[in-house]
C-alpha positions as a Markdown table, in Angstrom:
| # | Residue | x | y | z |
|---|---|---|---|---|
| 1 | Unk | -4.4 | -27.7 | 21.2 |
| 2 | Unk | -2.3 | -29.3 | 23.9 |
| 3 | Unk | -3.5 | -29.0 | 27.5 |
| 4 | Unk | -1.4 | -29.4 | 30.6 |
| 5 | Unk | -2.9 | -30.4 | 34.0 |
| 6 | Unk | -1.9 | -28.3 | 37.0 |
| 7 | Unk | -1.7 | -29.3 | 40.6 |
| 8 | Unk | -5.2 | -27.8 | 41.1 |
| 9 | Unk | -6.6 | -30.0 | 38.4 |
| 10 | Unk | -7.2 | -27.1 | 36.0 |
| 11 | Unk | -6.1 | -27.8 | 32.4 |
| 12 | Unk | -4.1 | -24.9 | 30.9 |
| 13 | Unk | -3.6 | -24.6 | 27.1 |
| 14 | Unk | 0.0 | -24.6 | 25.9 |
| 15 | Unk | 1.1 | -21.8 | 23.5 |
| 16 | Unk | 4.3 | -21.0 | 21.7 |
| 17 | Unk | 5.0 | -17.7 | 23.4 |
| 18 | Unk | 3.3 | -16.2 | 26.5 |
| 19 | Unk | 3.7 | -12.6 | 27.3 |
| 20 | Unk | 2.5 | -11.9 | 30.9 |
| 21 | Unk | 1.4 | -8.8 | 32.8 |
| 22 | Unk | 1.8 | -6.3 | 30.1 |
| 23 | Unk | 0.3 | -3.3 | 28.2 |
| 24 | Unk | -0.3 | -3.0 | 24.5 |
| 25 | Unk | -1.4 | -0.6 | 21.8 |
| 26 | Unk | -4.8 | -1.8 | 20.5 |
| 27 | Unk | -6.3 | -1.4 | 17.0 |
| 28 | Unk | -7.9 | 1.9 | 18.0 |
| 29 | Unk | -4.5 | 3.2 | 19.2 |
| 30 | Unk | -5.4 | 3.2 | 22.9 |
| 31 | Unk | -3.2 | 1.7 | 25.6 |
| 32 | Unk | -4.7 | -1.4 | 27.3 |
| 33 | Unk | -3.1 | -2.4 | 30.6 |
| 34 | Unk | -3.0 | -5.6 | 32.7 |
| 35 | Unk | -3.1 | -8.2 | 30.0 |
| 36 | Unk | -1.5 | -11.5 | 29.0 |
| 37 | Unk | -0.9 | -12.3 | 25.3 |
| 38 | Unk | -0.8 | -15.9 | 24.1 |
| 39 | Unk | 0.9 | -16.5 | 20.7 |
| 40 | Unk | 0.4 | -19.8 | 18.9 |
| 41 | Unk | 1.0 | -21.1 | 15.3 |
| 42 | Unk | 2.2 | -17.7 | 14.2 |
| 43 | Unk | -0.8 | -15.7 | 15.4 |
| 44 | Unk | -2.1 | -13.9 | 18.4 |
| 45 | Unk | -4.4 | -16.5 | 19.8 |
| 46 | Unk | -5.7 | -14.8 | 22.9 |
| 47 | Unk | -5.4 | -11.5 | 24.8 |
| 48 | Unk | -6.8 | -12.0 | 28.3 |
| 49 | Unk | -6.7 | -10.5 | 31.8 |
| 50 | Unk | -3.4 | -11.0 | 33.6 |
| 51 | Unk | -5.2 | -12.4 | 36.7 |
| 52 | Unk | -6.4 | -15.3 | 34.6 |
| 53 | Unk | -4.2 | -18.4 | 34.0 |
| 54 | Unk | -5.5 | -20.0 | 30.9 |
| 55 | Unk | -2.2 | -20.6 | 29.1 |
| 56 | Unk | 1.3 | -21.9 | 29.9 |
| 57 | Unk | 4.4 | -21.8 | 27.7 |
| 58 | Unk | 8.1 | -22.8 | 27.8 |
| 59 | Unk | 8.8 | -19.5 | 26.1 |
| 60 | Unk | 7.7 | -16.8 | 28.6 |
| 61 | Unk | 8.3 | -13.1 | 28.4 |
| 62 | Unk | 7.8 | -10.8 | 31.4 |
| 63 | Unk | 5.8 | -7.9 | 30.1 |
| 64 | Unk | 6.2 | -5.6 | 33.1 |
| 65 | Unk | 7.2 | -2.1 | 32.2 |
| 66 | Unk | 6.8 | -3.0 | 28.5 |
| 67 | Unk | 4.3 | -1.7 | 26.0 |
| 68 | Unk | 3.7 | -3.9 | 23.0 |
| 69 | Unk | 2.6 | -2.5 | 19.6 |
| 70 | Unk | 2.3 | -3.8 | 16.0 |
| 71 | Unk | 5.7 | -3.9 | 14.3 |
| 72 | Unk | 6.6 | -1.0 | 12.0 |
| 73 | Unk | 6.6 | -1.7 | 8.3 |
| 74 | Unk | 9.0 | 0.1 | 5.9 |
| 75 | Unk | 7.1 | 0.5 | 2.6 |
| 76 | Unk | 10.0 | 1.6 | 0.6 |
| 77 | Unk | 13.5 | 0.2 | 1.2 |
| 78 | Unk | 16.7 | 0.1 | -0.9 |
| 79 | Unk | 18.7 | -2.9 | 0.4 |
| 80 | Unk | 21.3 | -2.2 | -2.3 |
| 81 | Unk | 22.0 | 1.3 | -0.8 |
| 82 | Unk | 22.6 | 0.1 | 2.8 |
| 83 | Unk | 26.3 | 0.9 | 2.5 |
| 84 | Unk | 25.6 | 4.5 | 1.4 |
| 85 | Unk | 25.0 | 5.7 | 5.0 |
| 86 | Unk | 26.5 | 9.1 | 5.5 |
| 87 | Unk | 27.1 | 9.7 | 1.8 |
| 88 | Unk | 24.0 | 11.5 | 0.6 |
| 89 | Unk | 23.4 | 14.3 | 3.1 |
| 90 | Unk | 24.0 | 17.8 | 1.7 |
| 91 | Unk | 24.6 | 16.4 | -1.8 |
| 92 | Unk | 23.1 | 18.4 | -4.7 |
| 93 | Unk | 20.2 | 16.7 | -6.6 |
| 94 | Unk | 19.6 | 14.4 | -8.3 |
| 95 | Unk | 21.5 | 12.0 | -6.1 |
| 96 | Unk | 20.1 | 8.8 | -7.5 |
| 97 | Unk | 21.6 | 9.5 | -10.9 |
| 98 | Unk | 25.0 | 10.6 | -9.7 |
| 99 | Unk | 25.6 | 8.4 | -6.6 |
| 100 | Unk | 22.9 | 5.7 | -5.9 |
| 101 | Unk | 22.9 | 4.0 | -9.3 |
| 102 | Unk | 26.7 | 4.0 | -9.7 |
| 103 | Unk | 27.0 | 2.5 | -6.3 |
| 104 | Unk | 24.5 | -0.2 | -7.0 |
| 105 | Unk | 26.0 | -1.0 | -10.4 |
| 106 | Unk | 29.3 | -1.8 | -8.8 |
| 107 | Unk | 27.9 | -3.8 | -5.9 |
| 108 | Unk | 29.2 | -7.4 | -5.8 |
| 109 | Unk | 27.4 | -10.5 | -4.6 |
| 110 | Unk | 29.5 | -10.2 | -1.4 |
| 111 | Unk | 28.5 | -6.6 | -1.0 |
| 112 | Unk | 24.9 | -7.3 | -1.6 |
| 113 | Unk | 24.8 | -10.1 | 1.0 |
| 114 | Unk | 26.5 | -7.8 | 3.6 |
| 115 | Unk | 24.1 | -5.0 | 2.7 |
| 116 | Unk | 21.1 | -7.2 | 3.5 |
| 117 | Unk | 22.7 | -8.6 | 6.7 |
| 118 | Unk | 23.3 | -5.1 | 8.0 |
| 119 | Unk | 19.9 | -3.9 | 6.9 |
| 120 | Unk | 18.3 | -6.8 | 8.7 |
| 121 | Unk | 20.2 | -6.1 | 11.9 |
| 122 | Unk | 19.2 | -2.4 | 11.7 |
| 123 | Unk | 15.6 | -3.1 | 11.1 |
| 124 | Unk | 15.3 | -5.6 | 13.9 |
| 125 | Unk | 17.0 | -3.4 | 16.4 |
| 126 | Unk | 14.8 | -0.4 | 15.5 |
| 127 | Unk | 11.4 | -2.1 | 15.4 |
| 128 | Unk | 10.7 | -2.8 | 11.8 |
| 129 | Unk | 9.1 | -6.2 | 11.4 |
| 130 | Unk | 8.3 | -6.0 | 7.6 |
| 131 | Unk | 9.4 | -4.1 | 4.5 |
| 132 | Unk | 9.1 | -3.7 | 0.8 |
| 133 | Unk | 12.4 | -3.6 | -1.1 |
| 134 | Unk | 12.6 | -1.8 | -4.5 |
| 135 | Unk | 15.1 | -4.3 | -6.0 |
| 136 | Unk | 18.7 | -4.9 | -6.8 |
| 137 | Unk | 21.0 | -7.1 | -8.9 |
| 138 | Unk | 21.4 | -10.0 | -6.5 |
| 139 | Unk | 17.9 | -10.5 | -5.0 |
| 140 | Unk | 18.4 | -14.2 | -4.3 |
| 141 | Unk | 21.3 | -13.2 | -1.9 |
| 142 | Unk | 18.8 | -10.8 | -0.2 |
| 143 | Unk | 16.2 | -13.6 | 0.0 |
| 144 | Unk | 18.6 | -16.0 | 1.7 |
| 145 | Unk | 19.5 | -13.5 | 4.4 |
| 146 | Unk | 16.0 | -12.1 | 5.0 |
| 147 | Unk | 14.6 | -15.6 | 5.3 |
| 148 | Unk | 17.1 | -16.5 | 8.0 |
| 149 | Unk | 16.5 | -13.1 | 9.7 |
| 150 | Unk | 12.8 | -13.9 | 10.4 |
| 151 | Unk | 11.6 | -10.6 | 9.0 |
| 152 | Unk | 8.5 | -10.3 | 6.8 |
| 153 | Unk | 9.3 | -8.8 | 3.3 |
| 154 | Unk | 8.5 | -8.3 | -0.3 |
| 155 | Unk | 11.4 | -8.5 | -2.8 |
| 156 | Unk | 11.9 | -7.8 | -6.5 |
| 157 | Unk | 14.5 | -7.4 | -9.2 |
| 158 | Unk | 15.5 | -4.0 | -10.5 |
| 159 | Unk | 14.0 | -4.0 | -14.0 |
| 160 | Unk | 15.5 | -1.2 | -16.0 |
| 161 | Unk | 16.0 | -1.0 | -19.8 |
| 162 | Unk | 17.2 | 2.7 | -19.9 |
| 163 | Unk | 20.1 | 2.9 | -22.4 |
| 164 | Unk | 21.9 | 5.3 | -20.1 |
| 165 | Unk | 21.8 | 3.0 | -17.1 |
| 166 | Unk | 25.0 | 1.1 | -16.2 |
| 167 | Unk | 25.3 | -2.2 | -18.1 |
| 168 | Unk | 25.2 | -4.3 | -14.9 |
| 169 | Unk | 21.7 | -2.9 | -14.0 |
| 170 | Unk | 20.3 | -2.9 | -17.5 |
| 171 | Unk | 18.0 | -5.6 | -19.0 |
| 172 | Unk | 15.8 | -6.1 | -22.0 |
| 173 | Unk | 12.1 | -6.2 | -21.7 |
| 174 | Unk | 11.9 | -9.9 | -22.3 |
| 175 | Unk | 14.8 | -10.8 | -20.0 |
| 176 | Unk | 13.3 | -8.5 | -17.3 |
| 177 | Unk | 9.9 | -10.1 | -17.4 |
| 178 | Unk | 11.3 | -13.6 | -17.4 |
| 179 | Unk | 13.5 | -12.9 | -14.5 |
| 180 | Unk | 10.6 | -11.4 | -12.4 |
| 181 | Unk | 8.4 | -14.4 | -13.2 |
| 182 | Unk | 11.2 | -16.8 | -12.3 |
| 183 | Unk | 11.8 | -15.0 | -9.0 |
| 184 | Unk | 8.0 | -15.1 | -8.3 |
| 185 | Unk | 7.8 | -18.8 | -9.0 |
| 186 | Unk | 10.8 | -19.6 | -6.8 |
| 187 | Unk | 9.7 | -17.7 | -3.7 |
| 188 | Unk | 6.0 | -16.8 | -3.7 |
| 189 | Unk | 3.9 | -19.2 | -1.6 |
| 190 | Unk | 7.1 | -21.1 | -0.6 |
| 191 | Unk | 8.0 | -18.9 | 2.4 |
| 192 | Unk | 5.4 | -17.8 | 4.9 |
| 193 | Unk | 6.9 | -14.3 | 5.3 |
| 194 | Unk | 8.3 | -13.6 | 1.9 |
| 195 | Unk | 6.5 | -12.2 | -1.2 |
| 196 | Unk | 7.7 | -11.3 | -4.6 |
| 197 | Unk | 6.5 | -8.1 | -6.4 |
| 198 | Unk | 7.2 | -6.7 | -9.9 |
| 199 | Unk | 8.8 | -3.3 | -10.3 |
| 200 | Unk | 10.4 | -0.7 | -12.5 |
| 201 | Unk | 12.6 | 2.0 | -10.9 |
| 202 | Unk | 10.6 | 4.9 | -12.2 |
| 203 | Unk | 8.3 | 5.7 | -15.2 |
| 204 | Unk | 10.8 | 8.4 | -16.2 |
| 205 | Unk | 13.7 | 6.0 | -16.7 |
| 206 | Unk | 12.0 | 2.9 | -18.2 |
| 207 | Unk | 10.9 | 2.6 | -21.8 |
| 208 | Unk | 7.2 | 2.7 | -22.7 |
| 209 | Unk | 7.5 | -1.0 | -23.7 |
| 210 | Unk | 9.0 | -1.9 | -20.4 |
| 211 | Unk | 6.4 | 0.0 | -18.4 |
| 212 | Unk | 3.6 | -1.7 | -20.3 |
| 213 | Unk | 5.1 | -5.2 | -20.1 |
| 214 | Unk | 5.8 | -5.0 | -16.3 |
| 215 | Unk | 2.4 | -3.5 | -15.3 |
| 216 | Unk | 0.4 | -5.6 | -17.7 |
| 217 | Unk | 2.0 | -8.9 | -16.7 |
| 218 | Unk | 1.7 | -8.1 | -13.0 |
| 219 | Unk | -2.0 | -7.1 | -13.4 |
| 220 | Unk | -2.7 | -10.4 | -15.3 |
| 221 | Unk | -1.1 | -12.4 | -12.5 |
| 222 | Unk | -2.5 | -10.3 | -9.7 |
| 223 | Unk | 1.0 | -9.4 | -8.5 |
| 224 | Unk | 1.7 | -6.0 | -6.9 |
| 225 | Unk | 3.9 | -3.5 | -8.7 |
| 226 | Unk | 6.1 | -1.0 | -7.0 |
| 227 | Unk | 7.9 | 2.0 | -8.3 |
| 228 | Unk | 9.0 | 5.6 | -7.5 |
| 229 | Unk | 6.2 | 8.1 | -8.4 |
| 230 | Unk | 6.1 | 11.9 | -8.6 |
| 231 | Unk | 9.2 | 12.3 | -6.5 |
| 232 | Unk | 10.7 | 15.3 | -8.2 |
| 233 | Unk | 8.7 | 18.1 | -9.8 |
| 234 | Unk | 11.2 | 18.2 | -12.7 |
| 235 | Unk | 10.6 | 14.5 | -13.4 |
| 236 | Unk | 6.8 | 15.1 | -13.5 |
| 237 | Unk | 7.3 | 17.9 | -16.0 |
| 238 | Unk | 9.6 | 15.8 | -18.1 |
| 239 | Unk | 7.0 | 13.0 | -18.1 |
| 240 | Unk | 4.3 | 15.4 | -19.2 |
| 241 | Unk | 6.5 | 16.7 | -22.0 |
| 242 | Unk | 7.1 | 13.2 | -23.2 |
| 243 | Unk | 3.6 | 11.7 | -22.9 |
| 244 | Unk | 1.3 | 14.8 | -22.5 |
| 245 | Unk | 0.0 | 13.2 | -19.4 |
| 246 | Unk | 0.9 | 13.1 | -15.7 |
| 247 | Unk | 2.3 | 9.8 | -14.5 |
| 248 | Unk | -0.8 | 8.4 | -12.8 |
| 249 | Unk | -3.0 | 9.7 | -15.7 |
| 250 | Unk | -0.8 | 7.7 | -18.1 |
| 251 | Unk | -1.1 | 4.5 | -16.1 |
| 252 | Unk | -4.8 | 4.8 | -15.9 |
| 253 | Unk | -5.4 | 5.7 | -19.6 |
| 254 | Unk | -3.4 | 2.6 | -20.6 |
| 255 | Unk | -5.3 | 0.4 | -18.1 |
| 256 | Unk | -2.2 | -0.6 | -16.3 |
| 257 | Unk | -3.1 | -0.1 | -12.6 |
| 258 | Unk | -3.7 | -3.2 | -10.6 |
| 259 | Unk | -2.2 | -3.8 | -7.2 |
| 260 | Unk | 0.2 | -0.9 | -6.9 |
| 261 | Unk | 2.6 | 0.6 | -4.4 |
| 262 | Unk | 3.7 | 4.1 | -5.3 |
| 263 | Unk | 6.7 | 5.5 | -3.4 |
| 264 | Unk | 7.1 | 9.2 | -2.6 |
| 265 | Unk | 4.0 | 10.8 | -4.3 |
| 266 | Unk | 5.0 | 14.3 | -3.4 |
| 267 | Unk | 3.7 | 16.2 | -6.4 |
| 268 | Unk | 0.2 | 15.0 | -7.1 |
| 269 | Unk | -2.6 | 16.8 | -9.0 |
| 270 | Unk | -6.2 | 16.6 | -8.0 |
| 271 | Unk | -6.9 | 14.2 | -10.9 |
| 272 | Unk | -4.0 | 12.0 | -9.7 |
| 273 | Unk | -5.4 | 11.9 | -6.2 |
| 274 | Unk | -8.7 | 10.8 | -7.6 |
| 275 | Unk | -7.0 | 8.1 | -9.6 |
| 276 | Unk | -5.1 | 6.9 | -6.5 |
| 277 | Unk | -8.3 | 6.7 | -4.6 |
| 278 | Unk | -10.3 | 4.9 | -7.3 |
| 279 | Unk | -7.6 | 2.2 | -7.8 |
| 280 | Unk | -6.8 | 1.8 | -4.1 |
| 281 | Unk | -3.1 | 2.6 | -4.7 |
| 282 | Unk | -0.9 | 2.2 | -1.7 |
| 283 | Unk | 1.0 | 5.5 | -1.2 |
| 284 | Unk | 4.4 | 5.4 | 0.7 |
| 285 | Unk | 6.0 | 8.7 | 1.9 |
| 286 | Unk | 9.7 | 8.8 | 2.8 |
| 287 | Unk | 9.8 | 11.8 | 5.3 |
| 288 | Unk | 13.6 | 12.2 | 5.7 |
| 289 | Unk | 14.4 | 11.6 | 2.0 |
| 290 | Unk | 11.5 | 13.8 | 0.8 |
| 291 | Unk | 12.0 | 16.7 | 3.1 |
| 292 | Unk | 14.4 | 18.5 | 0.7 |
| 293 | Unk | 12.2 | 17.9 | -2.3 |
| 294 | Unk | 8.7 | 18.9 | -1.3 |
| 295 | Unk | 5.8 | 18.3 | 1.1 |
| 296 | Unk | 3.1 | 15.8 | 0.2 |
| 297 | Unk | -0.6 | 16.5 | 0.5 |
| 298 | Unk | -1.0 | 13.8 | 3.1 |
| 299 | Unk | -4.0 | 15.2 | 5.0 |
| 300 | Unk | -6.0 | 15.3 | 1.7 |
| 301 | Unk | -4.9 | 11.7 | 0.9 |
| 302 | Unk | -6.1 | 10.5 | 4.3 |
| 303 | Unk | -9.4 | 12.4 | 4.0 |
| 304 | Unk | -10.0 | 10.5 | 0.8 |
| 305 | Unk | -9.4 | 7.2 | 2.6 |
| 306 | Unk | -6.2 | 6.5 | 0.7 |
| 307 | Unk | -3.8 | 4.1 | 2.3 |
| 308 | Unk | -0.6 | 5.9 | 3.3 |
| 309 | Unk | 2.5 | 4.3 | 4.8 |
| 310 | Unk | 6.0 | 5.3 | 5.6 |
| 311 | Unk | 9.3 | 4.3 | 4.0 |
| 312 | Unk | 12.9 | 5.1 | 4.9 |
| 313 | Unk | 14.1 | 5.1 | 1.2 |
| 314 | Unk | 17.1 | 3.1 | 2.5 |
| 315 | Unk | 19.8 | 3.7 | 5.0 |
| 316 | Unk | 21.5 | 6.3 | 2.9 |
| 317 | Unk | 18.7 | 8.7 | 3.9 |
| 318 | Unk | 19.2 | 8.9 | 7.6 |
| 319 | Unk | 18.9 | 5.2 | 8.5 |
| 320 | Unk | 16.1 | 2.7 | 8.9 |
| 321 | Unk | 14.5 | 3.9 | 12.1 |
| 322 | Unk | 10.8 | 4.6 | 11.3 |
| 323 | Unk | 10.3 | 6.2 | 14.8 |
| 324 | Unk | 12.6 | 9.0 | 13.6 |
| 325 | Unk | 10.5 | 9.4 | 10.4 |
| 326 | Unk | 7.2 | 9.6 | 12.4 |
| 327 | Unk | 8.6 | 12.4 | 14.5 |
| 328 | Unk | 10.1 | 14.2 | 11.5 |
| 329 | Unk | 6.9 | 14.0 | 9.5 |
| 330 | Unk | 4.9 | 15.4 | 12.4 |
| 331 | Unk | 7.2 | 18.5 | 12.4 |
| 332 | Unk | 7.0 | 18.9 | 8.6 |
| 333 | Unk | 3.2 | 18.7 | 8.6 |
| 334 | Unk | 2.8 | 21.2 | 11.4 |
| 335 | Unk | 5.3 | 23.6 | 10.0 |
| 336 | Unk | 4.1 | 23.6 | 6.4 |
| 337 | Unk | 0.4 | 22.7 | 6.4 |
| 338 | Unk | -0.7 | 23.1 | 10.0 |
| 339 | Unk | 0.6 | 26.7 | 10.4 |
| 340 | Unk | -1.3 | 27.8 | 7.3 |
| 341 | Unk | -4.6 | 26.8 | 8.8 |
| 342 | Unk | -3.7 | 27.2 | 12.5 |
| 343 | Unk | -4.4 | 23.4 | 12.8 |
| 344 | Unk | -2.2 | 22.1 | 15.6 |
| 345 | Unk | -3.7 | 18.6 | 15.0 |
| 346 | Unk | -2.9 | 18.3 | 11.3 |
| 347 | Unk | -1.1 | 15.1 | 11.9 |
| 348 | Unk | -2.0 | 13.7 | 15.4 |
| 349 | Unk | 0.0 | 10.9 | 17.1 |
| 350 | Unk | -2.6 | 8.2 | 16.4 |
| 351 | Unk | -2.6 | 9.0 | 12.7 |
| 352 | Unk | 1.2 | 8.8 | 12.6 |
| 353 | Unk | 1.2 | 5.4 | 14.4 |
| 354 | Unk | -1.5 | 4.2 | 12.0 |
| 355 | Unk | 0.6 | 5.2 | 9.0 |
| 356 | Unk | 3.7 | 3.5 | 10.4 |
| 357 | Unk | 1.9 | 0.2 | 11.2 |
| 358 | Unk | -1.3 | -0.4 | 9.3 |
| 359 | Unk | -0.4 | 1.9 | 6.4 |
| 360 | Unk | 2.9 | 0.2 | 5.9 |
| 361 | Unk | 1.3 | -3.3 | 6.3 |
| 362 | Unk | -1.1 | -2.5 | 3.5 |
| 363 | Unk | 1.9 | -2.2 | 1.1 |
| 364 | Unk | 2.7 | -5.9 | 1.7 |
| 365 | Unk | -0.8 | -7.0 | 0.5 |
| 366 | Unk | -1.0 | -9.5 | 3.3 |
| 367 | Unk | -4.1 | -10.2 | 5.3 |
| 368 | Unk | -4.2 | -10.0 | 9.1 |
| 369 | Unk | -1.0 | -8.0 | 9.8 |
| 370 | Unk | -0.6 | -4.5 | 11.1 |
| 371 | Unk | -2.7 | -4.8 | 14.2 |
| 372 | Unk | -2.1 | -6.3 | 17.7 |
| 373 | Unk | -5.4 | -8.2 | 17.7 |
| 374 | Unk | -6.6 | -11.7 | 18.2 |
| 375 | Unk | -6.5 | -13.7 | 15.0 |
| 376 | Unk | -3.8 | -11.4 | 13.5 |
| 377 | Unk | -0.3 | -12.6 | 12.7 |
| 378 | Unk | 2.0 | -12.0 | 15.7 |
| 379 | Unk | 4.2 | -9.2 | 14.3 |
| 380 | Unk | 4.8 | -7.1 | 17.3 |
| 381 | Unk | 7.5 | -5.2 | 19.2 |
| 382 | Unk | 8.0 | -4.5 | 22.9 |
| 383 | Unk | 9.1 | -1.0 | 24.0 |
| 384 | Unk | 11.1 | -0.6 | 27.2 |
| 385 | Unk | 9.3 | 2.1 | 29.1 |
| 386 | Unk | 11.7 | 2.4 | 32.1 |
| 387 | Unk | 13.9 | 5.0 | 30.6 |
| 388 | Unk | 14.2 | 8.7 | 31.5 |
| 389 | Unk | 13.3 | 9.9 | 28.0 |
| 390 | Unk | 10.1 | 8.0 | 28.1 |
| 391 | Unk | 9.1 | 7.5 | 31.8 |
| 392 | Unk | 7.1 | 9.1 | 33.3 |
| 393 | Unk | 4.5 | 10.1 | 30.7 |
| 394 | Unk | 1.0 | 11.5 | 31.0 |
| 395 | Unk | 0.1 | 10.2 | 27.5 |
| 396 | Unk | 2.0 | 7.1 | 26.3 |
| 397 | Unk | 0.4 | 7.2 | 22.9 |
| 398 | Unk | 1.9 | 10.7 | 22.4 |
| 399 | Unk | 5.3 | 9.6 | 23.8 |
| 400 | Unk | 5.5 | 6.7 | 21.3 |
| 401 | Unk | 5.7 | 9.3 | 18.7 |
| 402 | Unk | 7.6 | 12.2 | 20.3 |
| 403 | Unk | 10.0 | 10.3 | 22.6 |
| 404 | Unk | 10.6 | 6.7 | 21.5 |
| 405 | Unk | 13.4 | 5.7 | 19.1 |
| 406 | Unk | 14.5 | 2.4 | 17.6 |
| 407 | Unk | 16.9 | 1.8 | 20.4 |
| 408 | Unk | 14.0 | 1.5 | 22.8 |
| 409 | Unk | 12.7 | -1.7 | 21.2 |
| 410 | Unk | 13.5 | -4.5 | 23.6 |
| 411 | Unk | 11.7 | -7.5 | 22.1 |
| 412 | Unk | 10.5 | -8.4 | 18.6 |
| 413 | Unk | 8.3 | -11.2 | 17.4 |
| 414 | Unk | 7.5 | -11.9 | 13.7 |
| 415 | Unk | 5.0 | -14.4 | 12.5 |
| 416 | Unk | 4.9 | -15.8 | 16.0 |
| 417 | Unk | 8.7 | -16.3 | 16.1 |
| 418 | Unk | 11.0 | -14.6 | 18.6 |
| 419 | Unk | 13.4 | -12.5 | 16.6 |
| 420 | Unk | 14.9 | -10.4 | 19.4 |
| 421 | Unk | 14.8 | -10.7 | 23.2 |
| 422 | Unk | 16.3 | -8.2 | 25.6 |
| 423 | Unk | 18.0 | -6.4 | 22.7 |
| 424 | Unk | 19.7 | -9.6 | 21.6 |
| 425 | Unk | 19.0 | -10.8 | 18.1 |
| 426 | Unk | 18.4 | -14.6 | 18.2 |
| 427 | Unk | 18.1 | -15.3 | 14.5 |
| 428 | Unk | 21.4 | -13.7 | 13.4 |
| 429 | Unk | 25.0 | -13.4 | 14.7 |
| 430 | Unk | 25.3 | -9.7 | 15.1 |
| 431 | Unk | 28.9 | -9.7 | 16.2 |
| 432 | Unk | 30.0 | -11.9 | 13.3 |
| 433 | Unk | 28.2 | -9.8 | 10.7 |
| 434 | Unk | 29.7 | -6.5 | 12.0 |
| 435 | Unk | 33.2 | -8.2 | 11.9 |
| 436 | Unk | 32.5 | -9.2 | 8.3 |
| 437 | Unk | 31.5 | -5.7 | 7.4 |
| 438 | Unk | 34.6 | -4.2 | 9.1 |
| 439 | Unk | 36.8 | -6.6 | 7.1 |
| 440 | Unk | 35.0 | -5.8 | 3.9 |
| 441 | Unk | 35.7 | -2.1 | 4.4 |
| 442 | Unk | 39.3 | -2.7 | 5.5 |
| 443 | Unk | 40.0 | -4.8 | 2.4 |
| 444 | Unk | 39.0 | -1.8 | 0.3 |
| 445 | Unk | 35.8 | -3.4 | -1.1 |
| 446 | Unk | 33.5 | -0.5 | -0.3 |
| 447 | Unk | 33.9 | 1.9 | -3.2 |
| 448 | Unk | 33.5 | 5.5 | -2.3 |
| 449 | Unk | 32.1 | 7.9 | -4.9 |
């Protein structure tokens, strides 16, 4: 640790980033005021009283009128659907068959790269420091962009052998497994912020051979698997008709559950909830996307100590602002579950913040993220409080849920690196990317369905 002598003869330790005179949301979801935060070697090294002067840094952030909190984590993202914004609202189901998959099948390398660039910009500017992507055709293009962006992520290939899937998205079992292994070997443990997971789009569209191969190989290698689970009631019934078991029952019976991220999980039986609990499955709800399909049994999941996180389901489902999803989920829980039991605290603000931070972080299977705490990786965002829709407030924790939106994120730090300062992204050229996107559209390269 480098020390610097001051005029008073006191030696101060140098750190990479020093946030001074600020407030933060601690691991118990209480606001702590009057602190400095020293960040070094990617981690939060020290949180100390602002009257103390233990650290110095060339990279200084004035924390006055800012509250810092752990970065939000999107547990279920579709980078390949970033260009579908505005296309899906009010469409009849099932949209992924009629719109999403055809769009992804026609997406070029150029379109994939632009999708990831725009997605990265949107996540940074709305407070998302990490995410789990469900896969696409050109994942290496995603990887290149996301590595430069500074975000923390998990990537995978779309692995689908359904004969009715578009040819450009279809693969054989052998090719699919080989491609996932190659991707894992190329990126895992080579980038501090990037992981590689295995995946199938859904148990209802993949063959039994593909499901068994992907889950078995992932379990053998201790690699997480992610997929859509129990999203539509009709799909659950179709699965039961085909296999005489519910989806989670099928996976358990065949000894396929290892590290597992299950997106949606709206229609769960009591038996499936027990399976999820016993196997420590990471559940991801997508509030905006799911709101027209059904309401998950989240209070029961949480009561069983099941990890629950939030996902946006991609920009086609109302954008990538998880603050919006927190607020929406509170309303859904109150209206559907809370009113039935007269429980006005069915989904309190601290629980929502925990889901959006720690719950999402669990889906990345990375240690020491999701909390603003000494020794944890410095993945944090600074919220600008001096705005009429936030200030004044009698309970800032409540206002983080009911009032704050992505546009209120002023600063972002990921793995100890400054990603955005004063709303200006420092790792990407926002103006250039928006120009590239505009030209892409003007040249007629964005196919509309």
